[in-house]
N, C-alpha and C positions, 0 to 999 in steps of 0.2 A: 618556892618552886625551883628545883635544880635545873642545870643547863640541859640535861638530856630530856627531861619532861618538856621543857620549852621547845626543844627541837621537834620532838614528836608531835606536840600539839600544833606547831606551825605546819608540819607536813600534813596533818589531818585537815587543817583549815585551808591550806593552799591547794592540795591535790585530791582531797577526799579519800585519803588512805584510811584503812580501818584502824581504829584505836587498838584493837587486839593485836593486829599485825605490827603496828608501830611499837607497841610496848613489848613485843617479843624479841626485839633486837637490842643488843648491848653495844658498847662503844666500838667493839671489834667487828660488828656486823654479824655475829653469830646469833642463831635463833634459840629460843628457850624451849627445852624439851617438854615443858609442861604446857605449851601453847594449846589452847582449847581447840577441840576438833571442830572443823567447819570454818575456822578463820582463814582468810585468804593466804595463799602461799606467797613467799617473798623471794626475790632474787636481788642481788646487789649489782648495780651498774658500775661502770668504771670510767673515770676521766681519761682522755688520751692527750698526753703532752701538756698537762696543766702546769704552768710555771709556779714555782714556790713563792715568787715575789712579783708583783705587778707595779707599774708606774701610773700614777694619777694622770688622767688626760689621754692615755694611750688606749687604743682599741684592741681588744683581744678576742680571738675566736675560741669559744668553748665547744668541746666535742666530748660526748658521752656515749659509750657503747653499752647496750643492754641486751643480754642473751635473749634470743628469739624463742618463744614458747607458744605463740599463737597470734591471733588477730589483735590489733590495737583497740583497746577500749578507751584509753586516754593517752593522747600524744605526750611526749616528754615536755615538761614545764620546769622553768627555773623560778625560784623565789628567794627572798632574803629574810633572815631572822632580824628583827628590829630594823626594818627597812626605813631609810630616810629618802625614799624616792628612787633608789637604785633599781635598775631593771635590765634584763637581758633582751636584746632586740633581735628581730628576724629569726625567731626560733622555728625550726622545722625538724621533723622526724622522718627518716627514710629507712627502708629495709635493705640490708646489704645484698649484693648479687648472689652470694652463697646462701642467703636466708639463715645465717647463723646468728645474726644480731641486728637490732635496730640502732641506727646512729642518729643522735639528736645533736644539732648544732645551733649555736646562737652567738651573738656578739655583745660583749660587755665592755663598757668604758667607765672605769672607776673615776669618780669626780674628786674624791678627797682622800687624804692619807688616813690609814687606820686598818682595822681588822674586820673583814666581812665574813659572815657565815652564809654561804650560798646553799640552797636546798634544791634538790632535783627529785622529780617523781614521774612515774609512768605506769600505766596499767595495760595488761593484756588478758585475753581469754584463751585458755588452752583447748586442746581437742575434746576434752571432757566437759567443756563449758564452764570450767572453774576460772575465777578471777585470780590472776597472779600480779602482785604488786612489786614495783621496784622503786626504791628510794635511796637517797644518798645525801649526806650533809658534809660539806667540805669548807675548811677555813681558808680564807685568802688574805694574805698580807699585802697591803698597798702602801707604797712610799711616794712621796711628792718631791721630786728633784728640783722643782721650780718653786718650792715653798719660800715665802718671802722672809720668814724669820726676822721680823722687825724687832729691834731693841732700841731703847733710848737710855741715855746716861747724862746726868744722874736721874734717879726716879723722884727724888725730893730735893728741893732747893730752898734755902733761906738767903735772901738778898736784901741789900739796902736800896731804897728808892733812888733812882738815877743811874743805877748800875745796869750794864748790858749783861744779860745772862746767857752764857754759852750752853748749847745743847748738842750732844753728839747723837746722831741717828745712824744706825747700822742696819743694812738689809742685804739679802741675797737676791740676785736678779740676772736672768739671761734674756729677759724681754723688757720692754718699756714699762717702767714703774713710776707711777705718779704719787708724789708726796703732797699732802695737804695739812695745813695747820688751822686751828680755830682762832689763832692770833696772828697778827702781822709780824713776820720774822724776816731776817736778812741772812742769806747764805754767805758764810765766811770762807769756806773752802771745802774741797771734796777729793776723794781718792778712790781708786778701784784696784782690787787685786784678787785674782782667781774668782771672779764673779761676785765678790763681796764689796759693797759700797759703804764708805764711811763719809758722812757729811756733817759739817759743823754749822749750826745756825745760831744767830743772836736774837734775843728778844729783850726789849726794853719796856718795862711796865711804866705806866704813867701815874698810877696811884698806889697807895699802900693797901694791903689786904691779902686775901688768900685767893689763889688762882689755880685752875687746872688747865695746863697746856696739853691739848690733844694733837696727836700725830697720826695721820691715816695714810697707809700705803696701799695702793690698788693697782691691779693688773687686769685691764679689761679683756685681754686676750684669753685669759684663763678664768675670768670672773672670780678673782681672789681679792680679798680685802683683809687687812690686819690693822688694828688700832692699838696705840699705847698712850698712856697718860703720865704727865709729870705734875706733881703737887708742888706749888711754889708759894712761899710766904714772903711778902715784901714788907719790910719794916720801915 
Protein backbone atom coordinates (compact mmCIF):
# COMPACT_ATOMS: atom_id res chain seq x y z
CA UNK A 1 0.00 0.00 0.00
CA UNK A 2 1.60 3.31 -1.09
CA UNK A 3 1.77 6.41 1.10
CA UNK A 4 -1.09 8.27 -0.61
CA UNK A 5 -3.46 5.34 -0.18
CA UNK A 6 -2.50 5.16 3.51
CA UNK A 7 -3.23 8.86 3.93
CA UNK A 8 -6.62 8.69 2.26
CA UNK A 9 -7.62 5.57 4.17
CA UNK A 10 -6.63 7.31 7.40
CA UNK A 11 -8.76 10.32 6.43
CA UNK A 12 -11.71 8.04 5.78
CA UNK A 13 -11.33 6.30 9.14
CA UNK A 14 -10.63 9.46 11.14
CA UNK A 15 -13.15 11.85 9.63
CA UNK A 16 -15.66 9.74 7.71
CA UNK A 17 -14.66 11.31 4.40
CA UNK A 18 -15.90 9.57 1.29
CA UNK A 19 -13.56 7.10 -0.35
CA UNK A 20 -14.49 8.48 -3.78
CA UNK A 21 -13.69 12.00 -2.65
CA UNK A 22 -10.42 11.06 -1.03
CA UNK A 23 -9.29 9.05 -4.03
CA UNK A 24 -10.07 11.93 -6.38
CA UNK A 25 -7.26 14.09 -5.02
CA UNK A 26 -3.63 13.83 -5.94
CA UNK A 27 -0.53 15.07 -4.09
CA UNK A 28 -1.04 18.65 -5.31
CA UNK A 29 -4.64 18.76 -4.10
CA UNK A 30 -6.11 18.75 -7.64
CA UNK A 31 -9.29 16.79 -8.33
CA UNK A 32 -9.73 14.06 -10.89
CA UNK A 33 -11.92 15.10 -13.82
CA UNK A 34 -13.27 11.57 -14.04
CA UNK A 35 -14.67 11.76 -10.50
CA UNK A 36 -18.02 9.99 -10.41
CA UNK A 37 -21.16 12.10 -10.37
CA UNK A 38 -22.76 12.37 -6.95
CA UNK A 39 -19.56 12.10 -4.92
CA UNK A 40 -19.11 14.90 -2.35
CA UNK A 41 -17.39 18.06 -3.53
CA UNK A 42 -14.04 18.93 -1.97
CA UNK A 43 -12.26 22.08 -0.94
CA UNK A 44 -8.73 22.38 0.37
CA UNK A 45 -8.15 24.03 3.77
CA UNK A 46 -4.96 25.96 4.54
CA UNK A 47 -2.71 26.14 7.59
CA UNK A 48 -1.93 29.62 8.86
CA UNK A 49 1.65 30.22 10.01
CA UNK A 50 2.58 26.56 10.41
CA UNK A 51 6.32 26.37 11.25
CA UNK A 52 8.53 24.21 9.04
CA UNK A 53 10.26 22.77 12.12
CA UNK A 54 8.99 22.24 15.66
CA UNK A 55 10.79 21.51 18.93
CA UNK A 56 9.92 18.52 21.08
CA UNK A 57 8.30 19.53 24.36
CA UNK A 58 7.17 22.93 23.06
CA UNK A 59 3.48 23.78 22.68
CA UNK A 60 2.27 25.02 19.29
CA UNK A 61 -1.03 26.52 18.21
CA UNK A 62 -2.36 25.06 14.97
CA UNK A 63 -4.68 27.21 12.86
CA UNK A 64 -6.50 26.01 9.75
CA UNK A 65 -8.81 28.12 7.58
CA UNK A 66 -11.48 26.41 5.46
CA UNK A 67 -13.55 28.27 2.89
CA UNK A 68 -17.16 28.76 4.04
CA UNK A 69 -19.77 27.10 1.82
CA UNK A 70 -22.51 26.34 4.35
CA UNK A 71 -23.42 24.87 7.72
CA UNK A 72 -21.01 22.62 9.57
CA UNK A 73 -21.74 18.92 9.38
CA UNK A 74 -18.48 17.89 11.07
CA UNK A 75 -16.26 20.33 12.94
CA UNK A 76 -12.58 20.42 12.13
CA UNK A 77 -10.61 17.48 13.51
CA UNK A 78 -6.93 16.61 13.64
CA UNK A 79 -5.46 13.13 13.55
CA UNK A 80 -2.07 11.52 12.93
CA UNK A 81 -0.99 8.83 10.50
CA UNK A 82 0.74 5.98 12.37
CA UNK A 83 -0.08 7.61 15.69
CA UNK A 84 1.93 6.80 18.80
CA UNK A 85 -0.42 8.62 21.12
CA UNK A 86 0.03 12.11 19.67
CA UNK A 87 -3.02 14.33 19.78
CA UNK A 88 -4.11 17.91 19.20
CA UNK A 89 -5.89 19.34 22.24
CA UNK A 90 -8.55 22.00 22.80
CA UNK A 91 -9.74 21.85 19.20
CA UNK A 92 -12.52 24.24 18.20
CA UNK A 93 -14.02 25.54 14.96
CA UNK A 94 -15.51 29.03 14.61
CA UNK A 95 -16.96 31.02 11.72
CA UNK A 96 -15.10 34.21 10.79
CA UNK A 97 -16.87 37.56 11.22
CA UNK A 98 -16.94 38.01 7.46
CA UNK A 99 -18.40 34.49 7.04
CA UNK A 100 -15.77 33.78 4.42
CA UNK A 101 -14.14 30.84 6.20
CA UNK A 102 -14.18 28.55 9.21
CA UNK A 103 -11.16 28.72 11.49
CA UNK A 104 -10.15 25.59 13.37
CA UNK A 105 -7.57 25.91 16.13
CA UNK A 106 -5.90 23.42 18.43
CA UNK A 107 -2.71 22.91 20.44
CA UNK A 108 -0.05 20.33 19.73
CA UNK A 109 2.96 19.46 21.90
CA UNK A 110 5.26 16.99 20.11
CA UNK A 111 6.88 14.59 22.56
CA UNK A 112 9.68 13.12 20.50
CA UNK A 113 11.96 13.88 17.59
CA UNK A 114 10.86 12.64 14.19
CA UNK A 115 8.53 13.30 11.27
CA UNK A 116 4.79 13.49 11.89
CA UNK A 117 2.04 13.36 9.29
CA UNK A 118 -0.91 15.32 10.62
CA UNK A 119 -4.33 14.96 9.02
CA UNK A 120 -7.16 17.49 9.08
CA UNK A 121 -10.77 17.06 8.02
CA UNK A 122 -14.02 19.07 8.09
CA UNK A 123 -17.50 18.71 6.52
CA UNK A 124 -20.08 21.31 5.49
CA UNK A 125 -23.51 21.31 3.85
CA UNK A 126 -24.06 23.93 1.16
CA UNK A 127 -27.29 25.76 0.26
CA UNK A 128 -28.31 22.92 -2.06
CA UNK A 129 -28.04 20.43 0.78
CA UNK A 130 -24.90 18.87 -0.70
CA UNK A 131 -22.06 17.66 1.50
CA UNK A 132 -18.75 19.43 0.89
CA UNK A 133 -15.62 17.87 2.38
CA UNK A 134 -12.32 19.50 3.29
CA UNK A 135 -9.22 17.52 4.08
CA UNK A 136 -5.49 18.13 4.30
CA UNK A 137 -2.35 16.11 5.07
CA UNK A 138 0.77 17.94 6.21
CA UNK A 139 4.22 16.71 7.25
CA UNK A 140 5.77 18.12 10.42
CA UNK A 141 9.46 17.86 11.27
CA UNK A 142 10.23 17.76 14.99
CA UNK A 143 13.70 18.17 16.50
CA UNK A 144 14.74 17.55 20.09
CA UNK A 145 17.22 20.15 21.31
CA UNK A 146 17.37 18.43 24.69
CA UNK A 147 18.09 14.98 23.32
CA UNK A 148 20.54 13.18 25.60
CA UNK A 149 22.67 11.62 22.82
CA UNK A 150 24.26 9.17 25.22
CA UNK A 151 27.46 7.48 24.02
CA UNK A 152 29.96 5.18 25.72
CA UNK A 153 33.51 4.31 24.81
CA UNK A 154 34.78 1.74 24.23
CA UNK A 155 31.85 -0.50 23.28
CA UNK A 156 33.83 -3.70 23.80
CA UNK A 157 36.63 -4.35 26.26
CA UNK A 158 38.97 -7.25 26.99
CA UNK A 159 40.77 -6.91 30.32
CA UNK A 160 42.80 -8.88 32.84
CA UNK A 161 41.38 -9.80 36.22
CA UNK A 162 42.41 -7.19 38.77
CA UNK A 163 42.55 -4.32 36.27
CA UNK A 164 40.39 -1.23 36.68
CA UNK A 165 38.49 -0.67 33.46
CA UNK A 166 37.97 2.97 32.36
CA UNK A 167 34.73 3.90 30.62
CA UNK A 168 34.04 7.27 28.96
CA UNK A 169 30.41 8.41 29.07
CA UNK A 170 29.33 11.40 26.95
CA UNK A 171 25.91 13.04 26.85
CA UNK A 172 24.13 16.33 26.11
CA UNK A 173 22.15 18.06 28.82
CA UNK A 174 20.69 21.44 29.67
CA UNK A 175 18.73 19.96 32.57
CA UNK A 176 19.51 17.55 35.39
CA UNK A 177 20.50 14.15 34.01
CA UNK A 178 20.85 11.06 36.18
CA UNK A 179 23.36 8.34 35.27
CA UNK A 180 22.84 4.79 36.52
CA UNK A 181 24.98 1.66 36.12
CA UNK A 182 24.15 -1.98 36.67
CA UNK A 183 27.58 -2.44 38.29
CA UNK A 184 29.33 -0.51 41.04
CA UNK A 185 31.58 2.12 39.43
CA UNK A 186 33.74 5.00 40.64
CA UNK A 187 33.74 8.40 38.94
CA UNK A 188 37.28 9.42 38.08
CA UNK A 189 36.65 12.83 36.53
CA UNK A 190 34.29 14.95 34.44
CA UNK A 191 34.15 18.01 32.19
CA UNK A 192 31.50 20.11 30.50
CA UNK A 193 31.70 22.24 27.37
CA UNK A 194 28.83 23.76 25.37
CA UNK A 195 26.29 21.58 27.15
CA UNK A 196 28.22 18.35 26.47
CA UNK A 197 29.29 16.31 29.48
CA UNK A 198 32.24 13.91 29.42
CA UNK A 199 32.68 11.64 32.43
CA UNK A 200 35.16 8.86 33.11
CA UNK A 201 34.21 5.96 35.36
CA UNK A 202 36.24 3.00 36.62
CA UNK A 203 34.92 -0.51 37.08
CA UNK A 204 36.91 -3.36 38.66
CA UNK A 205 35.57 -6.87 38.03
CA UNK A 206 35.97 -9.43 40.79
CA UNK A 207 35.79 -12.58 38.65
CA UNK A 208 36.75 -13.79 35.21
CA UNK A 209 33.98 -14.04 32.66
CA UNK A 210 31.84 -12.09 30.22
CA UNK A 211 29.94 -9.03 31.43
CA UNK A 212 27.52 -6.45 30.08
CA UNK A 213 27.95 -3.05 31.69
CA UNK A 214 24.75 -1.04 31.24
CA UNK A 215 24.62 2.74 31.43
CA UNK A 216 21.27 4.54 31.70
CA UNK A 217 20.80 8.31 31.40
CA UNK A 218 17.42 9.76 32.40
CA UNK A 219 15.81 13.19 32.55
CA UNK A 220 12.65 13.17 34.65
CA UNK A 221 11.74 16.69 33.55
CA UNK A 222 11.21 15.59 29.95
CA UNK A 223 10.58 11.89 30.63
CA UNK A 224 13.60 10.89 28.53
CA UNK A 225 15.66 7.74 28.96
CA UNK A 226 18.58 6.42 26.92
CA UNK A 227 20.58 3.25 27.56
CA UNK A 228 23.90 1.96 26.25
CA UNK A 229 25.75 -1.30 26.82
CA UNK A 230 29.42 -2.26 26.94
CA UNK A 231 30.52 -5.84 26.38
CA UNK A 232 33.43 -6.79 28.66
CA UNK A 233 35.53 -9.96 28.69
CA UNK A 234 37.67 -10.50 31.79
CA UNK A 235 40.43 -13.07 31.38
